[in-house]
N, C-alpha and C positions, 0 to 999 in steps of 0.2 A: 408622428411619434405619439405614443400614449403617455400622458403625463403621470400615470400611476406607477411607472417604473421606479424602482428604488435601487440605491447603490450603498455598499458598505465602504468603510474607510480605505480598505485595500483597493477597491475598484477606483475610488477617487485618485489614489496615488498613481495607479497605472494610467488613468486618463491624462493626468498632468505630468506624467513621467518623473515623479518624485518618490521618495520613501514614505512609509507610513508615518514616521515621526514628523515629517513636514505637515501632513494633514492634521495631526494632533496639535501642532503648533499654530496652524491657521485657526483652528477652533478656539484656541485660547486668546490669540492676538486680535482677531477681527470680530467685532461685535455683529457685523452683518453676515457672517458665515451662516449658511442655511441651518435651521434647527432640525433635529431628527424628526422624522415622521413615523418611525416605527422601530422595531428591534428592541434592544435592551440597553442599559447604561454601559455595559461592557462591549456590546456589539451593536451600536446604533445604525439605523438605516436612514438614508437621506433621499429626498426627491431628486431624481436624475435631472429633471428639467431645471430645478432650482440650482443644483450644483453646476450644471453646464453654464447657466447664465452667470453665476458668481465667478467661475473660473475665467469665462470670457471677459467679464468686466474687469477682472484683475490682470488681464493680459497673460493669463497662464494657460489659455486654451484657445487656439485659433478656430478649430472646427472639430466637433465631436465626430470621430470616425463612425461610419455607418455600421461597421461590424460590431463595434462596442454597443451601439444603440440597440442593435438586434439582440445581442447576447444578453443585455440587461433585461430586455422584455422576456426572453426565454427563461432566464433565471428567476424572474418574479412571477412566472406563471405556475410554479409548483414549489412544494416544500422540499427540504433537502432529501428526504427519503424517496421522493418521486422524480427528482430532477433527472436522474440517469435515464429513466423511462421516457421522459419528455424530450430530452436532447437526442436520444437515439431514434425516437419516432420522427423528429424533424429531419435528422440526417437521412433516415430511410426514405422519407418523402422526397428529399432533394435529389436522390439518385434515380428516382422513377423517370422514365422517358416521357410519360404522359402527365407530368406534374402540372403543366400549364392548363391542360384540359380539365384535370381533376379539380383545380381551384374554381372552375366555373360551376362545378356541381359539388357542393360541400359534402354531400352524402357519399361521394366517390373518393374522398381523400384516403379513407381506410385507416386513419390514425385518430386517436382521441386528443387532438390538439386544436385549439381555436384557429379558424381559417385566417384571421388577420395576422396571426403569428406565422403561419405557413407562407402567407403572401410576403411578409417582410423578409423571411429567410430566402424565399425564392428570388426576390428582387436582389438580395445580396449575392446569391449564387450567379445570377445573370450578369452581375457587374464584375465579380472577381473570379468566377469559375466555380464549378461544383466541387472539384477536388480541393481547392484551397478553402472553400467555405466549410466543408465537412471537417477538414483538418483543423480549421480555426475553432469550430465548436468543440471538437475533441480536446484540444489544448486548453481551452477555457474551462471545460468541465474538470479536467485533471487538476488545473490550478485551484479551482474552487474546493475540490475535495482531495488535496494533495496528501493528507494524512490517512485518508480512507482508501484511496485507490492504489493498487500495486501495479507498477508499470515496468515492463521489461526494458532494460537499457538497450538503446539501438545497436550499440556495438556487440552486445551479447547476442541479440537476435540475428544480426548479420553473420556473426561467427557460426552460430548453429546452422543457419541456412547454407553457408558455404561448405561446412563439413558434411552436411547431408548430400550435397552434390546435386546435379541436374536430375530432375524427376519429371516425368510426364503427368503423374498424379501424386498429390501430396495431401496429408491429413494432419490436423492438429486436434486431438480429441478433447482438449481443454483450452480453447483458443483465446479466452479473455477478450481483449479489444482487437485481436487479430494481428498483433505485432509479428509473430513468427511467420504467419502466412504471407504477410506483406513483404517480409524479408525474403521469403522463398519465391516471390513473384516480383522481382525488382523492375522498375520501369525502363531501366537501361540494359536489361539482359534478357536471356531466354526465360520464358514463363511456362509454368506447368499447363498442360492442357485441361486439367481438372483439379480444382482446389476444394477441399472438404474441411469442415470444421464443426465442432460441437462445443457448447458452453453451458454450464449450469445456470448462470444468471441470464434471464431472457433479455434484459436491457443491454447487457454487454454483448450478447450474441447479435442483437440488432445493430449495435454500434460497429461490431466487427464486419458484418455484412455490408453496411453502408460505407465504411472506410475502404474495403476492398473494391466495391463497385465504383466508388469515386475515383479510384486509380485504374479503372478499366479492367479489373480482375473479375472474371466470371466465377463466382464462388457459391457453393452450397453450404450455408451455415445453419445449423439446427440448434434449438434450445433443448437442454436436458442433460442429465448426468450420464456420461458415456459408459461408466462402469455398470450401473444398474439399469439403464435404459438406452442402450446403444442405438444411435440413429443410423448407423451404417454396418449392420451385422454381417452382410454378405459381401462387403467391399474388400478388395485386395489392391492396395496402392503401391506405388514405387517407393515412397518414403514417408516417414512420419516424424514430426517434431512435437515435443511436449515439455512443459514445465509443470509438473504435478504439484499439488499442495503438499507441503512438508509436514510429516508427523500427524497425519490425519487418522483418527481412529474410527470415525463414523463413515467409512467408505463403502459399506455394504457387505462386510465379511460374512455375516450370518446368512444372507440370502444368496451368496455366490459360491458356496462351498464346493459345489460340483460343476462349476462353470468350465466349459471346454477350453477356454482361453489359457488355463493354468497348465501349460505344457511343461513348465519347468518346476512345478510344485505349487501347492496352495499357499498364497501369501499369508503370513501370520497377520493377526489383527493389527499389530503395531507396525507393519511393513506396507503401508498403503502405496509407497513409491514403487515397490516391486509389482504391485497390481497394475499400475499404469504402464510400467515397462512391458509386462506381458500382454497387456491390452494392445499396445502399439505393435508389438511383434506379431500378434494374431491378425492385425489389419494390414500388414504389408505382405506382398507376394514373396515366395521363395527368392532369395537373393536381394530382397528389398532391405533398405537401410533405415535405421532409427537413431535419432539424436535426442537424448533426454537430459535435462538439467536436474541433478540430484543433490540432496543434502549430503554433507561429508559423512554423517553417521550411517548412511545406507551402505557405505563401502565396507563396514566392519561390524555392524550389529550382529550379535550372535544369533538372533532369531532368523535372520535372512541368509545364514551361511549355506544352507542346503540349496537354495535357489541360485545363489551366486556360483556355487560349485557346478550346478547343472549348466548355467550360462557359459561357464568356462569350458567344461568337458565337451559341449556341443559346438564349440568354436563361435558362439554367438557374440561374445564380447570382443570387439576389435581394438578399442582404445579407451582409456580413462584419462581425462585431462583435468587437472586441478586449476581452478580459477581463483582470483583474489577475492577477499572479503568484499561484500557489497554487490557482487555480480548477480546474485539471486534477488528478485524483487521482494520476497517475503522473509528474508533472513539476512542477518549481518555476518553470518559464518561463511567461510570460503567454500563455495559449492564445487561439485564435480560435473563434468560432462561425460556421459556414457555414450560411446559410439558402438552401435550394435548392428548386426546383420542377421537376417533370418536364414538359416542354413538351407541348402538344397540337398536332396537325397544323395546326389552323386559327389558331394563335397568330400575332400580330404580335410580332416580337422586341422586347423592351424596349430602351430606349436608355440606361438608367442603372442603376447598382448602388449600394445604400446602404452607406456606410462609417461605422462608429461605433466609439467607444472609451470605456470608462469602467467603473466598478464595477458589480457584478451588480445592485445595487438600482436603478441608473439605468434599467434596461430592464424592470423588473417590470411596469410599466403599459403596455408596448408600445413600438413604435419611432417613433411619431408625434412629430415635432419634435426628433428626436435625429440627430446625425451629419450627413452630407453626401451628397447624391446625386451620384455621380461618373459622367460619361459613359463608356460602355463603350469608345468609341474611344480615350479617354485611357489606358485600361488595357491596350489591345492594342498594346503597344510591344515592344521586344526582350526585356524581362524578364517581362512579364505578372505584375506584383507585386500581390498582393491584400492587402498589409499595410495595415490601416486607418490607422494613424498617419501613413503617408506622404502621405495625401490630406486630412488634417484640420489645421485651424489649431492652432498650438502654444500659444495663449494660456492654456489651462487645463492644460497638460501638467504644470506644477509648481505645487502649491498650498502656501501658507504653512502651513496647518494640518498638512499631511502632513510638511513639514519640521520643524515644532515637535515633532510626535509622534516622528519619527525621532530628533531630537536628545534628547528625553527618554528614549527607549529606549536610545540609545547611552550616555547618562550613567548610567542604571541598571546597564547591563551593565559599563561600565568601572569604576564605583565598587565593584562587587562582585568584581572580578578578584582583588585581593589577598587577600580573605577566602577564596578558593578554594585558595590556595596551601597545601600541607601544611606542618606544622611539622617542621623537620629540625635537626640539630645537627652540628657539626664533630667528626669522630672518624676517625682514620686507623688502619686495622688490616689485617693480612694475612688474606685469605680463602682457604680451601682450595677449589679449583675442580674441577668435573667437567664433562663434556660431555653433551649430550642423547643422543648416540649411546651413551655408556656407561650412562646411565640406562635406555635402551631395552633394551640387552643384559641389564641386571639385572632387567628386567620391571617397573620402577617407572613407566615411561611407555610408551605405544603410539604409534608413528609410522605415519602412512598418508598417501600422496600420491594426490590425485585424478587421473583420466585427463587426458592432455594435450589430447585432443579429445573433445568431447561437445556435444550439442545444448543450447543455453542460451536459445533464443528461442521454444520451443513446448513444450507439455506441461501437465499438470494440477497440478504441484507447484511452489510458489515455490522459486527456486534462488538461492543466494548466490554472487555472482561475486567474482573477485579485486579488481575495482574497487570493489565494495560494501564489502569489508573495508578497503581503503585509504581510502575516503571516510567510513567510520564510519556507513554507512546500512544499512537493511534490504535484504532480497533483492529484486532487480529482474528477475532472469531467470526462466525457466520450464523445467522439466525433467520427467523421468519417474523415479519411484521404483523403478528396476529392481533386481534382486538384486545387481548389481555396483556400484550407486551408493554413494557415501560420504555418510553422514548424521552431522552433528555433533549432540551432545547438549549440554544445559545443563552448563556447567563445562568443556567442551572448549575448546582453544585453536586458532584458525585463523590461518594466516599465508600470505600470497601467496608462491609460489615464484619469481615474476619480478615485480619492482616497481621503481618509481622512488624510493620511500621505504619502508623496511622497517616494517611495522606488524604487530602481533599483537593479536588480539581474543579475549576470553573470551566464549563464547556464553552467552546467557541462556535460550535455548529451542532445541528441536530444529529442524534445517533441513537441507535437501539442499544439498550443496556442488557448485560448478561446477569447471571445469578450472583447473589451475595453482595448486592450493592444498594446503598441508600441514594435516593434522589431528593434533593432539597431545592425547592423552588421558592424564591423570595419575591416580595413586593418591592420592586426596585425604587419606588418612590420613598420607601421607608428604610430599606436595608440594602447595603452595597454587597454584591456577591463575593468580591474578593476580600472584603472585611470579614464576612462570615466565614469564608473558607480558611482564612489565616488563623482566626481564633479557634476554629474547629480542629485544626491540626494538633494543637496543644491540649485544649480542653477536652476533646473527645478521647484522647489517649488517657487523660487523668480519670475520665469517667468510665473507661473500658475495664472489662475483666480480662485477666490474662492467665494462660495456662501454657507452660513450657515456652514462653516467648511469643506466643500467638495472642493477639488482642481480639476480643469480641466486643465490637463497638456498640454502645447504646447512645445514639445521637441525641435522643430526647433529653438526656442528662447533661449534655455538653453546655457550657456556660458562655455567654457573650455579654460584653458591657453595653449598657444603654447609652448611646452617644448620638448627637445630631447627625443627619445624613452627610453634611459637609465634612465633618470630622471623620466619619466612617470612610469616606472616599479617600481622605489623606492616608489613613491606615491601609486601605486597600491598595493604593498605589505603591506604598512601601512593601507590602506583602508580595506584590507582583515582582518588584525589584529583587527581593530576597529569593524568590523562585528562580528568576533568571540567574542569580548568583549561584544557587545550588546546582542548576543545570550545567553552568560553566565549570564548576568544581568537579562535577561528575565526569565531564569530558576530559578535563585536565588529568584527573586520576587515571582514567582509562588509557589515555595517550602516554602518560608517564610510565604506567605499568608495561605497555607494549614496548616502549623505548628501552626500558631496563632489560626486559626479556630478550629483545633482539641483540642488545649489546653483549649480554652474557653469552648468548648462543654463538655470536660471531667470534668472541674471544676463545670460547671452548673449542669450536670447530676449526680454528686456525684461519678464519677469513678476516679477522681484525687483529691488530697488534696494539699494545699499550703505547701511548704517546699522543701528542696533539697533532 
């Protein structure tokens, strides 16, 4: 083992099978707990060898599992932005049949990963199997970047593959980590003879290929954008699966105006999902099938009405299935599954389209006996609305069991709110203040503003937008890690330059920043990041200029008190607790609103009656 491997608090918690709070408690209670060797005060890193020895000495760890040892070495071999590339390269190497021979000739490994790391991973694969090892690396990567990585729920992937049916050849033109293709080639069922995939992100494409190969699937996975640089332009497969990016405007509209794939009409600039639908239909043979997960807005946006009409008139749409909220990896809205079939010349155009709505498990055994067959002529009105709930009876829309569960969840959240409030006491005192601009001139903090204009909808790297910061969520944009790009590190503070409500966020991992953001990097020996962020939320708003409710923030004018670092950290801890309280209040409000809405809907529609 290499002694330079480091671990974060979350890694220690997993090794000892405890919660993160227990690790924080150990740091406070035990004077001999290992000191941090890197990282920041908000995200310290510890020596793996020292932690392992301490845990074993305390009787909290019998033996460090070899897989965890290997993972920590891989994780410490690259920064956050490059970790996906390194892990996918290791996975790709493990599935090579000649890996043992390649290790004897370092120049033949074909990957930019240190040979000792490949040797450690190969040893682990020899011990627990290649498939399990590749799956372990994938799961660990996803856990490390859970807020950055969008993962298809296994039950959704399985449902899409089952609805597609058995295919000799199958394609996913935006395959991500390969979830849909793996579902289409199950180990316990018939597999396609040929599996094809394309993915914009090269590291994700490599990961998908390795995951498929590790499960014995012979797949051809290419890196690139299938809309603008199709890797399989002459292919006609039996079936296609796809989860396109939702509401993407930079999909290549200008360059693809006369593309022959648009058999149902040129997709408007704001209808990227219909571009992916037509791409899939163009890549399946006549009588081939397509299953696409779509945002609910695609069913009734006015701009897509003409294309939806053509899909219906030609008999291409077979069914539209409404799924519950959370079924789509990139959205909290309830998505739809569109089941499509490329018509044959000899076809008699169908007269009906199946509309269904329900939980994922309701459709795992197929579509027989579910939903309602709606006449196509009823759909071809001024709106051409394909929203399933519009055509289904409302009797089962609100279930008493769902209401009771929501009520229980609301009670649990609400009853815990007061426990989240931090303890404070009344004390009035004068504080000596300084400004962030003065601290920047003194070299205590670094201030940087991201470009006002930059691409946020395409690229290989997840990108944090100003809206992401304001909503307290992970990065939803995509960008390129160019030399001039601004990248936040763990412990950095990010604040929107223009916003409706001033917010400041302490980052917990490295991430590329989008436009209209300030990055504030502090000397953590002098300033606590959470202390700075907490005061910035109020003082930056006071120093901001506003027009029609929108604040233009000038962080240099924001004021902070001059306090010793120990007192700053006490403030910082309280500010973190306040943030947790705010998040809980937000979830409580959302759930309460949903409960009220469903109760009213059930009463009005006759599914519920007054009374206990």
